[in-house]
N, C-alpha and C positions, 0 to 999 in steps of 0.2 A: 945354482949348484944342484944337479940332479942326486937323488940318493937312490942306490940300488941295493937289493938284498939278494941272498943266494935263492935261486930258483927252488922250488919244492921238487924233490926227487919223486917222479911218477912212474919211471921205469925200473923193473927189477926182473930177475928170474922168475919163471913161472914156478909156483909151489909145487913141491914134490910130495903130494899127499898119499901117494900109492893107493892102496886098497882102503885106506881108513876113511870113514865117512860117519857121520852122526846117525845114531840109530833114531827112530822116530820120537822115542821119549826124550832123547837128548836134543833133538832139533826143536822140540816143542819148549824145552827149558831154554835153549839158546835165543829163540824168537822172543821169549819174555824179557831177556836182558836187552836185545837189540833195540826192542820198542822204547827203550827208556832213553835213547839217544837219536837225534837227528840223522838223516841218511848219510850226510857228509861228516859226520863224527862218530860212526859206528866203531872206530878203532878203540874208542873208550871202553867197549865191552871185551877187550882182549883178555883181562883176567879172569872174569867169570867164565868165559868160553873155553879157555884153558883148563879151568877147574872142572868144567862139565866134561871135557875130553878125558881128563885124568880119571874121574869117577868112572866113566865108561869103560876104560882099560884096567880098572881094579886097582888104581891107586898110583899110577907112574904115567909119565908121558914119553911116546915115542917121537922120533923126528918126523914121521908121516903125520902124527896127530898135530903136532905144532904147526906143521906147514898147512894142514888142512884148515886150522884156525885162520891162518894168514889168507887162505883162498877166500874164505867166508867173508872176511873183514876188509878184503882187498888191500892188504897190508904187504909190505915187502917181508919177505920170509925172515930176514935177518932181524927185523924189528920185533917179531913175535919171539925169536929165539933169545933176544936180549931180555925180555921180560920173563920168559919161561925159566932162564937160568940165573936170573936175579934173585927171584924170591924162593926162599927155602920150602915154602909150601908145596912147591911143585917137585916131584920126584922123577928121576931119569933112569932108574933101575926098578925092576919088580920089587914090590914090598909084600909082607905077609897079609893075610886076611885081617889079622889084628896088628895093625901098625903102632908099635908102642914108642912114643916119643918122650924121653926123659929130659925135663927142664933142668938145666945145670947152672942157671945164673945165680948171683949171690943168696937172695932169700932162701932159695931151694937148697943151695950148696951147703949153707950154714945149718940146715936142718936135715940133711942126710940124704942129698941127691946122688952123692957117689955111691952110697950104700944101695940105693935103689938101682942104679945102673949096673952094679955088680950083681945084685940079686938077679935081676931080669937076664943078663948075659949068661950067668952060670946055671940058671935054671933051664934056660931054652937051649944052651950049648952053642950060642952063636956070638959073633961079635958085632959091634956096631956096624950097620949097613947090610948084615947078612940076613939071609931068611932061612927060617928052620926047613929041615928037609920035607916036612908034611905040608910046607906052604902056609901054615897057620899063623906064624908070628915072625916079626922082625922088629929090631930095636934100633933106635937112633937117639943120640945126645944132641938136644937142641938149645938155643938161647931162650930168654924170657918169653913165656906163654901168657903172662898177664894175670896169674892167679897167686900173687906174692903174698897176700894175707894168708892163705891157706896152704902155705908151703910145708913139705915138699909135695910135688904133684907130677903127674904124668899126662900126656894125652894119648887116648887110644882111638885111632880113626877120628871121629868128630867130637868125642866126649872127653871131658876133664875128671880126672880122679884125684882127689885133693885130700891134704891131711894124712898122707901115706906113711906107713912103716914098711919095712922090708917083708915082714910077715904078712900084712895085708896085700901088698902087691903080690907075693907069691900065691896068695889064695885067689886073687883076681885072676891070675893067669891060669890057675887050675880050673876055675870056674868057667872061663872063656873057652878053655879047651873041651871041656865036658858040654859045652853049649848051654849053659845056665845064664841066666839073666843077671847082670851085676848093676848094683844101683850106682849111678853116677854122681859127682859132686863130691862133697865132703865125705869122708869115710868114718867121721866121728860124730856125725849128727849136727855139725855146725850149720846154722842158718845163714846163707849168704857169706860175708866176710866179717861177721861178728867175731868178738874174741872168744877164745876157748872157755867153755862153760857158761856161756850165755852173757848177757849184761850184767856189770858190776857197779856201774853208776847210773844215776837218773833213773833208778828203778821205782821211784815214788811218783813219776810223772804220769798223769793220766791224760785222757783227750783234751781236758780244759787246761792242762799245765799243772805246775807243782801247786801245792795247797797254799803255800805262802804267798804265791804270785797273784796279781790282779786277775780276776775271773778264775782263780784256781779252784774255788769252791764249787764252780758250775753256775753260781748265782749271776744274773745280769746286772753287774755292779760297774758303773762306769767310773774310772780313776778320776780324782778330782782335778788334775791338770788337764784331762781331756774334756771335762765339763766346761772348764773355764775357756778353754780355747775355741770350744764349740760356741758358747755364748758371745765371745768377742768377735768371732767371725760373723755371726747373725746380726750383731749390732752393726758392724761396718757395712754389710751388705744393706742394711735397712737405711742407714745414712746415704749410701750412694744412690739408692733407688728414690730418695725423696728429694723431688726437684721443686717443690711448692715454694713460692717467694724467690725463686732464682730466674735469672733471665730478664730480658726486657718486658715491657708491657705491650698492650695491643697496638 
């Protein structure tokens, strides 16, 4: 019995890329990603190339940009449109210079995400998905951005701003509007994802461990059970290596 499979589709309409093309800088970035894949698997670079196109356009994708990526990767345009419309990281309408994404998933919601979203919208005078008249800001509510330990948080362009209050977010917006540099990450000085106020447990642990643990004093003291195991292993090795008196004679 012969087994057949559906043939791979190799024909498709010519991508309608219009006047869009990568700049010299974008092309150099695209080539770095394309170099990661074999020639016949360059479609694997579709997400990074769409991201490069979105950056070049100032934060969103046009149909022409999407189809240009299809042309570069020799993909059916519909396949690239499928990717571009599936991931929420790709925008299809213009966004502000400072694109504020408010996480609304459970940890952030429990700690005040609704208030952050309300503050941003009221302060900027826009609703979700809209851009301020000066083009500086836009707001969107999104799902989990992965900084749950430091909730509530927002992402502005490529940076995370965590441990926020409405007052702090309002100040960040004012500072960005004034062109000031705003520190990213935790806004309360939290290091990484440690608990608020710093470590509360295991505070007596040093590089050598707790003082009551083996080696805790820093001295080179071998635990008794380790010493015995070492001696037994050495004895077994010695017996295995001693072949005198064994085997046949000459």
